[in-house]
N, C-alpha and C positions, 0 to 999 in steps of 0.2 A: 187563618191574621189578626193581625199581629197588630193590639192598642197602644200603642206608642206616644202619650200627652209630652207636647213640645214642653210640658213646665205643668207641676206640675209641684201647688201649693199649700194641698189640704190632707192632713190626714190620709183621713177614708184614701183620699182617691190613688193612691200610691199606696195602702192596702192589696187595692182590688184590683191594681194595674199588677201585685205581683205576683197576690191568689189567679191571676192568669194566667198572667206568657209563662209563673215560675215555679206550678202547682206544687212537685216538692219545700218550698222554701216558705209557706202556707204556716206550717205551725210554730216555722222563726218570723214569719213578721208578727201578728199575731200575740206572740207573747211578748213581745218587742217592746210594741206599740203601751202592753198591759202594764211591763217590767221598768219602762218610765217615762208611768205617772201618763199615757195618750187619755189627753180631757177636751173629753165633747163637749159639745156650747150648753147655758142653762138648759136642761128641760127635755136635753138631744140624748137618747142613746142610740148611735150607731150599732156598734157592739153589743151584743148582749154574753158575755163574756162569764171563764171566769177559772184559773189559774192556779194549782195546785200542788207540791212542791214535796214532792217523800223521800226521805235524807234516813237511808239506816247508819244508823252509827254504830258499828257492833265491836269496840270499845269504850259506849257510856247497853251497848243491849241494849234499843231500842227504836225504833221508827218513828219518823222524828214528821212531822205535815205542817204544809201552812198554805193557808188556802185564804188565793187574795178573791174577792166577793164586794160591789162596786155596795158603795153607802145604801145609798133610797132603795137599789133590786131589791138588797136583802129583806131590809124595811120593811118592802111591801111586798116577798114571802114572808115576811113572819106576819104583818097584817092579817094574807088572806087563810093563812094555818091557819094559827089558833082564833082567828071571828075580832082582832084588833079597830078601832079605829082613830087612836094613839096608840102608842107602844108606851108600857111601861118604863122608866130609868131605866136597872137595873135592867141589858136584855139578855145577860147572859147566858140565865139557863134554859130561856126561848132557844135562843141563837146551837147553844149543846145540841138539843136535842133536834132541834130544823137536822142540820147538817148529819147528827146520827143515825139519821131517817133518811138517807139523802144520799150518803156515801156509805157505803158502804166495802170492807176490806175482806180478802181473807188471806191467811199467809204463811204457807204452810199446807194448805188443802182444808185446810179449820179457820171459818169466818171468827177474824175479831172483832173487839168494840175498841177501835182506840178513843184515850180520856180525854177530856178538858184539858187543855194545862190554858189559858188566855183567849183576849183580843184587844186589837189594835186599831183604831179608829182615826185618819188619816181623815184629808182636808173631803177627802170620794172614794178612798175606800177600809171596808174589815177585815183586820189581816189576821185569819183563825185561829188558835195552835194547838197542836193535838200531836199523844207518842203514846202508845205502843210502846211500855215497860216491857224486858222480860226477854228480847225477844232477840236474841246470841246467832238465829242468824236465820238468811233466804234465801231455803231452795223453790219456792213460790211465791209468786205473787200475783191479784189478779183483784179488782177493783171497779166498781159501779159506782160512777157520780152521776147523779142526778140532783144533782145544784140545778136549782132554775129552772128548771124542765113544769113545773106548776107554774110556772106565770109564763113562760115567753117560747114560741115554737122554737124560736129563733140561737133559742141560745145551742151558749157551744162548750164544753166544758174542758181545755187541756190539763192534764195533767205529768210532771216531767219527774223522775225516778231517779234518785244517782246511790252506786254503792263503789264509794271508792273510783276503780274508774271506767264502770256502768254507766248507760246515764240513757235513757227509753219511754218517751213522750204516746203519751197515745189524745185520741183525740172523740169525746164522746157529746154523742148530737142526741134528742130527743128520738126515743125509739132502740139507741142499743146499749147493750146488755151487758157481762163482765167483759174485763179482754186481763189480760192478760200480760202484766210488765215486767216478773219477771218465771224466765220457766226453768225447771230442773236443765 
């Protein structure tokens, strides 16, 4: 049975319809709504999601990470993890520690610790930038992404990897362990 609405005027309903009727498009649809700025009403979060983009830049010999997370969810996770009622003004160190605890990386079968580059805050989301310098080649890349799993049972974390023509995406949900983005 196909659920085919005659009129879809809410982005969340459209996303549900796409996921139900075209499962192979769900990663693309979820990423689309995040990247175009899907804006829930104040106080509402129909989706608990983060998107991580990992780019291999051989000319710069680095893996560059961009993590996008709804700001209020990230701040709630920091308050919970570090036992704050109110966060300090500069939260860079807290963000770096949280992300390093929750986003684990193995490059060429060795655990690697991305270096904090910085963050930006737009109206609703943090863009967190990390880098693995001195990475001249990537034969294997494994990721474990548990961002916000300690806060939301329905949290979904999407990870995209690109290196030249190579593109790969994985979706993480609570209970997921390591996933391979590049295999020899």
